[in-house]
N, C-alpha and C positions, 0 to 999 in steps of 0.2 A: 567754333572756331571758323575760321575763313573755307570759303571755295576755291577750287581752281578751274582754270581753263587754258588752252594749248592754243597759238596759229600755229599749227603744224605745215606751213608750204601752201602753195609753190613756191619757191624760189622763182624771182623775178617776176613776181605777181603782186605787186605792192601792199606787200607783208608790211613793209615799214613804214608805208603810209596808217595800215589800219593798226599797228603799235600805237604810231603818234596820236591817233582820234582818242582809241581806249583810254592812253595813260592820262588825258586832260578829265577823264572823269573822276569824280571825287570818292568815289566808291573802288575804284581798280586801282591796285599797284602793280605795277609791268616790273619784270623781273629786269635788274641791273647789274652790271654797264648791259646796253643793249646791244654791243659790239665787244668781243665776239658774243656772237650767241650763246647762249647756257649750255645747249645741246647735252644736259645732264644727263638724258635716258639713254644716249647710245654714247656715253663718253664710255671706256674701258677703263673699269676699276671702280666707277661711282655705285655708291651703296645705293641700295634700296631702304633711303633712311629720309623720312619726311624729316624729320626736325634738321638734320643735316642740309637737307634740297634748301628748306624755309632761310633756316641763319646764313646759305653761301648767298640768295639771289633776293630777299623779300625781308632781311633786319629795318626794324626798327618803324616799320608797319603796320597800322590796325586795321586795315581794310577789310571791308569783305569780301571783296574777291581781288586774289593772285593770279597775275597773267603771265605766262610766257609764249614768247618768239623764238622757234626753234624750226626754221624752213626744211631742214634736213629729215626731219622725222618724218614726213612722208614717203619718204623712199625705206625705210629701216622697220619693218614688221616688229623688231624687238623695240622698239618704242613704242609699239602698241600695247605692246606684252607687259612691258615693265611699269608704265603709266596703268593702265587697266588693274595692274597687283597691288598699286601704290596708291591711287587714286580714283578708284573706279567710277565714282559720281562724276570725273571732269566733263566738262562741257569744251570740245573740239571746235575748230575752226578752220577750213581748209578754204583760202583766196586761190580761185581758178580763173585765170587770165586767157585769152586767144591764145592758144597754142602756139601759131604763126608767130605773134607779136613778142609772146615769152621766149619762143626759141632765138628771135634774132636779138632779143634785149640780152639772152644768154650769153650769147656769141662775141656781141658787144663787152660785156662785162668780162667776158676771158679775154680777151682782148685785151683792155683795154690795164688789168690787173697784170699782165704779161706773162698769160698763162697759154696763150693761142697764137701760135705763128701762122697758120695758115690762114687762108683767102677765105672766106665764108662757104663755098660751094663744094672747096677742097676738103672743110672741116665736115662738113656733113655727109661726103663720103666716107673718110675715114672716121665718122661717129661707131659704126659696130665694132671695127676693129679696136678702137680706144679702150671702149664699154668692156670687151671682153680681156681687157688687160688688166681690169681694175683699178677703181681710186689710186692715185699716189698714197706713201705713208704722210699722214698728218690729216691730210681731207675728209672732211665725212663722206662726201658725193664727189663722184666724178665731174669735172668743169666743162667736159666734154657731151654732156650728154641734151642737148639741144633740140633733138625730136624725140627720145625717147621719154626725157623729164614731162612733158606734154603729152603724154596718153595717161590721163588722170587717172582714168577707170581702173589701169591695170595696178595702181597703186591704192586704192581703196579698202579691199577685200578686207586685209587683215584686222582695219580697223573699226570694219561695219560686225565683223565677227567679235570682237571683245566687247562693242559698246552698243545700246541701246539706239537706235536710229533718233530719237527724239535729242541724243546728245550732241549729237555731228549735225553740224550746219556746213553746207557746202556753197560758199558765196562768188557770185560770179561776180570778179573786179572792176567789170566795166558798170555793175549794177550797183554798187559802192563806193566809187570814188566820186569826190563831190556830190552824194546825194546822201541828203538829209534822212530820208524816207530809207536808202538803204543802211546807213549807220545808226538809223533809228531801231530798222529790225535787229542789227547786232546786239545793242545794247539791252534789247526786249529780251533776247535768248538769254541774258544774264539776270533777267527780272529788274532791271535798272532804269530809270526816267531818262531817255537821250534826248530830252530837251533841253539843253546846256550849251552854253557859249564853246564853238569848236575853235580854234585858232589853227591858219593854215589850209581848211579843207578843200580849198581849191587848188592847193597847191600840192606839185608833185614832190616825192621825197625818193634817194638813193637812186637818181635815175644813172645810167651808162651813158657817157656822153663819148662827141667825136664818132657819130653814127656813121656808116660809109652807105651810100648808095647802095640800094640792094637791087642784083641782077637781076633783068628780066627774066622770068620763069621760076623764080627761088620761091614766091608767095605761092604760085600756085604748085609747085611741086610740094611745101611742105602743106597747103591745104589738102591737097588729094591725101598724103599721107597720115592727117590728123582724121579725116572722115568717118572711119570705123569707130575708132575711139571716142569719138562726139557722141556719136550715134547710140555707143553703148554707156556712157555717161548719162544723154536721157534716158534711156529705156529702163536702166539699172538704179537711179539715183533720183530721176527727174530734174536735171540740170537745166540751167534755160540756155541751150547752147546758140539759140538767135542770136543771142547778142553778138556771136563772132563771126558774124556773117553767113 
């Protein structure tokens, strides 16, 4: 029987890049279509049915590893619960990007897709009230969680509570993108040889466009807001936050 792994987040953290790299390995079949993401384990009404799941996203493959990328999973404890119930031996990857740059990319993505009418600083000011109002119907997570979504330590507890620590891999995006060593460690986590040709290893994927100039002080404001969370991420989970300046 094939084994399963999941790229569980975080949004705007080079998860599409990781999908593209992993998808090139002959021992891996990634869930298709890539867009929209499956989100099977947070979809209302989806059964905990392994046969249904495999038929929907991995039909016709005999690869030993089946991978899914659904970046909303990190924010949904019920995803951790359901995956653990159906696939307790799954391997989990979390791509964690500098939360300042992730927040700015998230803002640009929301704006580019017609979801964000506010200027950047106004959007950051409005974030708490918007999050309190909840995500709109049909959207798996709020498009406005620019700062909250980068406090990664707040989201990882349910996953470590349900999976052995050696099945969870917290990847620093800046250490993976364009890095043979970083990508090799990902393949090694699956017991696969990473010494294969990889197309596009130095190319970005799924970038937001038309980035506006960032006002003076916004990066400093965000950096200060993430300081405690980054320290907790290092203390509890050993994440190399030095890559984030």
